[in-house]
C-alpha positions in Angstrom: -174.9 8.5 92.8 -173.0 6.0 95.1 -169.8 7.3 94.0 -170.9 10.9 95.0 -171.9 9.6 98.2 -168.1 8.4 98.8 -166.9 11.5 97.5 -169.1 13.5 99.8 -168.1 11.3 102.6 -164.4 11.8 101.8 -164.6 15.4 101.6 -166.4 15.5 105.1 -163.4 13.4 106.6 -160.8 15.4 104.9 -162.4 18.8 106.3 -162.8 16.8 109.9 -158.9 16.0 109.5 -158.1 19.6 108.5 -160.3 21.0 111.4 -158.8 18.6 113.9 -155.2 19.5 112.7 -156.0 23.0 112.7 -157.3 22.7 116.1 -154.0 20.8 117.3 -151.8 23.6 115.4 -153.9 26.2 117.6 -153.9 24.5 120.6 -149.7 24.0 120.1 -149.5 27.5 119.1 -151.2 28.4 122.4 -149.1 26.4 124.6 -146.0 27.5 122.8 -147.3 31.3 123.4 -148.4 30.7 127.0 -145.0 28.7 127.7 -143.3 32.0 126.1 -145.4 34.2 128.2 -144.8 32.2 131.5 -140.8 32.1 130.7 -140.8 35.8 130.0 -142.8 36.6 133.1 -140.8 34.3 135.3 -137.5 35.8 133.6 -138.9 39.4 134.2 -139.5 38.4 137.9 -135.9 36.6 138.4 -134.7 39.8 136.8 -136.4 42.1 139.2 -135.1 40.0 142.1 -131.8 39.9 140.8 -131.9 43.8 140.2 -133.3 44.2 144.2 -130.9 41.7 145.1 -127.8 43.5 143.7 -129.1 46.8 144.9 -129.5 45.6 148.1 -126.0 44.1 148.4 -124.5 47.6 146.9 -126.6 49.7 149.6 -125.1 46.9 152.1 -121.5 47.4 150.9 -122.1 51.1 151.2 -123.3 50.9 154.7 -120.6 48.4 155.8 -117.8 50.9 154.2 -119.8 53.9 156.1 -119.5 51.8 159.5 -116.0 51.0 158.5 -115.1 54.6 158.3 -117.0 55.4 161.5 -115.5 52.8 163.3 -111.9 54.0 162.0 -112.9 57.5 163.0 -113.7 56.7 166.5 -110.7 54.5 166.9 -108.7 57.4 165.9 -110.6 59.8 168.0 -110.1 57.5 171.0 -106.2 57.3 170.6 -105.9 60.6 170.8 -108.1 60.9 174.0 -105.8 58.0 175.3 -102.8 59.7 174.3 -103.9 63.0 176.1 -104.6 61.2 179.1 -101.0 59.6 178.9 -99.5 62.9 178.2 -101.1 64.7 181.1 -100.4 61.6 183.9 -97.5 61.9 186.3 -96.2 65.0 187.6 -93.7 66.7 185.0 -94.4 70.1 183.7 -96.7 70.1 180.6 -95.8 72.2 177.6 -98.8 73.6 176.1 -98.0 74.0 172.6 -95.9 75.4 170.9 -98.8 77.1 168.9 -97.5 77.7 165.4 -100.9 77.9 163.7 -103.3 80.4 162.9 -104.5 83.0 165.5 -108.3 82.4 164.5 -107.7 78.3 165.4 -105.9 79.5 168.6 -108.9 81.7 169.8 -111.8 79.7 168.5 -110.6 76.2 169.7 -107.4 75.3 171.1 -107.6 77.5 174.2 -111.1 76.2 174.9 -110.0 72.7 174.1 -106.7 73.2 176.9 -109.4 74.7 179.4 -111.1 71.2 178.7 -108.0 69.0 179.4 -107.2 71.0 182.3 -110.5 70.3 183.8 -111.2 66.9 182.5 -107.9 65.7 184.2 -107.8 68.2 187.2 -104.3 69.7 186.2 -103.0 72.4 188.3 -102.1 75.9 186.6 -98.5 75.7 187.7 -98.0 72.6 186.2 -98.7 73.9 182.5 -96.3 76.2 180.6 -98.3 77.8 177.7 -95.9 78.4 174.8 -97.2 80.7 171.9 -96.1 84.0 170.3 -96.7 87.9 170.4 -98.0 87.9 174.0 -100.9 85.5 173.3 -100.1 83.9 176.6 -102.8 86.8 178.1 -105.7 84.3 176.7 -104.8 81.4 179.0 -104.6 83.5 182.2 -107.4 81.5 183.5 -105.8 78.1 182.6 -102.1 78.4 183.3 -99.8 80.5 185.6 -96.6 80.1 183.4 -95.8 81.1 179.9 -92.6 81.3 177.6 -93.0 83.8 174.8 -91.7 82.0 171.3 -90.0 85.5 170.3 -87.8 85.1 173.6 -86.6 81.8 172.0 -86.3 83.0 168.4 -86.2 86.0 166.2 -89.4 87.1 164.2 -87.3 86.2 160.8 -86.4 82.7 162.3 -90.1 82.3 163.2 -91.5 83.1 159.7 -88.8 80.9 157.8 -89.4 78.1 160.2 -92.9 78.2 159.9 -92.5 78.6 156.0 -90.4 75.4 156.3 -92.9 73.7 158.2 -95.6 74.3 155.9 -93.7 73.2 152.7 -92.8 69.9 154.6 -96.7 69.3 155.8 -98.7 69.4 152.8 -98.8 73.2 152.7 -100.6 74.2 155.7 -99.7 75.9 159.0 -102.2 73.6 160.8 -100.1 71.3 163.1 -101.2 67.7 162.3 -98.0 66.4 163.4 -94.9 67.2 165.4 -92.3 68.9 163.3 -88.7 69.8 163.8 -89.4 73.4 164.5 -91.7 72.0 167.2 -89.0 69.7 168.5 -86.3 72.4 168.7 -88.7 74.6 170.7 -89.7 72.1 173.3 -85.7 71.3 173.6 -85.3 75.0 174.1 -88.2 75.1 176.3 -86.6 72.5 178.5 -83.3 74.3 178.7 -85.1 77.3 179.8 -86.8 75.6 182.6 -83.8 73.3 183.6 -85.7 70.0 183.3 -85.4 67.3 180.4 -88.5 65.4 181.0 -91.4 67.4 180.1 -94.7 66.3 178.8 -96.0 68.0 175.8 -99.9 68.9 174.8 -99.2 69.5 171.1 -101.6 71.2 169.1 -101.7 68.0 166.8 -104.4 66.4 169.3 -106.6 69.3 168.5 -106.4 69.0 164.8 -106.6 65.1 165.0 -109.4 64.9 167.3 -111.6 67.9 165.6 -110.6 67.1 162.0 -113.7 65.0 161.4 -115.9 67.8 163.2 -114.6 70.4 160.9 -115.1 68.3 157.9 -119.1 68.1 158.7 -118.9 64.6 160.1 -119.4 65.4 163.7 -122.4 66.7 165.3 -121.8 70.1 167.4 -121.9 68.1 170.7 -119.0 66.4 169.8 -117.1 69.6 169.9 -119.0 70.8 173.1 -118.2 68.0 175.1 -114.2 68.6 174.7 -114.1 72.0 174.9 -114.8 75.4 177.5 -115.4 78.4 176.5 -115.2 81.4 178.5 -115.0 85.4 178.4 -111.3 86.5 178.2 -110.1 89.2 180.2 -107.8 92.2 178.8 -104.2 91.7 179.6 -102.4 94.4 181.7 -100.1 96.0 178.9 -98.7 99.2 178.1 -100.9 100.8 175.3 -100.2 103.9 173.0 -102.8 107.0 173.6 -106.0 106.1 172.2 -109.4 108.3 171.8 -112.0 108.4 174.3 -114.4 106.2 171.9 -113.3 104.4 169.1 -113.9 101.2 166.7 -111.1 98.8 166.6 -110.6 97.9 162.9 -108.3 94.8 161.5 -108.3 93.8 158.0 -106.1 91.4 156.4 -106.3 89.4 153.5 -107.5 85.9 153.6 -109.6 83.0 151.4 -112.7 84.8 153.1 -111.4 88.2 152.0 -109.5 88.2 149.1 -107.3 91.1 147.7 -109.6 91.8 144.5 -110.3 95.5 143.6 -114.2 94.9 144.5 -113.1 93.6 148.2 -110.6 96.9 148.4 -113.2 99.1 147.4 -115.4 98.1 149.7 -113.5 98.1 152.8 -112.2 101.6 151.9 -115.8 102.6 151.9 -116.3 100.5 155.2 -113.5 102.6 156.8 -113.9 106.1 155.6 -117.8 105.8 156.2 -116.9 104.6 159.8 -114.6 107.4 160.1 -117.8 109.5 159.8 -119.4 108.4 162.8 -116.4 107.7 165.2 -112.8 107.6 165.8 -111.3 104.4 164.0 -108.2 102.5 165.4 -106.3 100.7 162.7 -104.7 97.5 164.3 -102.3 97.1 161.0 -99.1 95.5 162.5 -96.6 95.8 159.3 -95.3 92.2 160.7 -94.7 89.6 157.9 -95.3 86.7 160.5 -97.7 84.4 158.6 -99.4 84.3 155.3 -101.8 87.1 155.8 -101.1 90.6 154.7 -102.9 93.8 156.3 -104.9 96.1 154.2 -103.8 99.4 154.2 -105.9 102.6 154.2 -104.9 106.3 154.0 -104.8 108.1 157.5 -107.2 111.1 158.3 -108.3 113.0 161.1 -110.2 110.5 162.6 -108.4 107.3 161.3 -105.7 106.4 163.7 -102.7 103.9 163.3 -101.1 101.8 166.2 -98.6 100.1 163.9 -95.5 101.8 165.7 -96.9 100.6 168.9 -97.1 96.9 167.9 -93.8 94.9 168.2 -93.5 91.3 167.7 -93.3 90.1 171.0 -96.7 91.6 172.3 -98.1 92.7 169.4 -101.1 90.1 170.0 -101.6 91.4 173.9 -101.5 95.1 172.7 -104.3 94.4 170.1 -106.2 92.5 172.7 -106.0 95.4 175.2 -107.1 97.9 172.7 -110.3 95.8 171.3 -111.1 95.4 175.0 -111.6 99.3 175.2 -113.3 99.6 172.0 -117.0 100.5 171.6 -116.9 98.0 168.4 -114.7 95.9 166.4 -114.7 95.6 162.8 -112.2 93.3 160.5 -111.8 90.3 158.6 -113.9 87.3 159.6 -111.4 85.3 161.2 -108.3 85.5 163.9 -109.2 88.5 166.1 -112.8 89.0 165.0 -113.4 85.6 166.7 -111.6 87.2 169.9 -113.4 90.3 170.2 -116.8 89.0 171.3 -115.2 87.1 174.0 -113.8 90.2 175.2 -117.3 91.4 175.0 -116.8 93.7 172.2 -119.7 94.0 169.5 -118.4 92.8 166.2 -118.9 92.8 162.6 -116.6 90.0 161.3 -116.3 91.1 157.0 -116.2 88.3 154.3 -116.4 88.0 150.5 -116.3 84.3 150.4 -118.1 82.0 152.9 -117.1 78.5 151.7 -114.5 77.6 154.1 -116.3 79.2 157.1 -119.9 77.9 157.4 -118.5 75.6 160.2 -116.7 78.1 162.0 -119.4 80.4 162.2 -122.0 78.2 163.8 -119.5 77.7 166.5 -119.0 81.2 166.9 -122.7 82.2 167.1 -123.6 79.4 169.5 -120.5 80.3 171.6 -120.9 83.8 172.2 -124.6 83.2 173.2 -123.3 80.7 175.7 -120.7 82.9 177.2 -122.7 86.3 177.0 -120.3 87.9 174.9 -120.2 90.6 172.2 -122.8 90.7 169.5 -121.2 88.9 166.3 -122.7 90.1 163.2 -121.1 88.6 159.8 -121.2 90.8 157.0 -120.7 89.4 153.4 -119.9 92.1 151.1 -120.0 89.9 147.9 -123.8 90.7 148.0 -123.4 94.6 147.2 -121.5 94.3 143.8 -124.1 91.4 143.1 -127.0 93.7 143.3 -125.4 97.0 142.3 -125.0 98.8 145.7 -122.0 100.3 147.5 -121.0 100.4 150.9 -123.0 102.9 153.0 -123.6 103.8 156.6 -126.0 106.4 157.6 -125.1 109.1 160.5 
């Protein structure tokens, strides 16, 4: 009986030891688990903090990079404006140009920019000598009293060859981002013609450098507004060929916005023919190979007239300007003379098939023509007609 009691006490003690051991292991497991959870929570928190810090650092690096770009842009623009102030100081003649780039940039930006420079620095008109081609000096009549025609200094073939060489040397563009050897030769010829040797040059590179970021969409419209002066343009007094009493002036040429595809040709042919059903049409195709654009050709009819024989290199732009000023409307490729026509007070339909390179210019044009009370400006994207299976038609 005593032995059994001892065994019972031993079993009870054993159970107590095992129970205590189990409790110890349980407590140890809980401590380990809790420590693991705490470590995981702490690690996750630290990782989230590290990730947040990394994102914040990346944002700050990006913002710093953008701030540096803006500072570089502002410094470049300030240098251009400082250089302009230096060029126009003193009393020497100022050569405005020579303008060798596209007609569209000259009309929509260069002429208003030169007008701003003259106003900003109070320059007398007789100090400015405009150097451009094709009689386009007429567009500067309220700015300068002196002009030299480029085709009095070189032949059209020499001009085209020089421009082609200049384009090949300068990133394949006609835009004058720098002073080329062609520019230098022209300025030297201008100096000889003026009989001076110390002219200042207000070169188109000032325009391209100053507005480059604006054209890329990185500067607000107010940047352009503060550095341009837009006005209506007076028609030049030049001899004109016989014209119908009432007519629409039409000028279609190949461009990135109006490529020479079969669909575009069909649409333009339809526009010209339908327009001729309503009024006389005067075609402003020149037949002159002076740039990288080519005129679209259309068959003449009883109400479709061509003035090609009256357009000579020396004054072709002046004559076209005067003809447009007498037209009831202008229809043409969106660019070049389509920017000019509203400044003459003529309602304009600017035709395009690809607007990728025109969005900024279209916004400028719409705003400007409203400000100067110019002709109505209506862009027409003919790519939409093929997309929806329609042809171009006009109602009588």
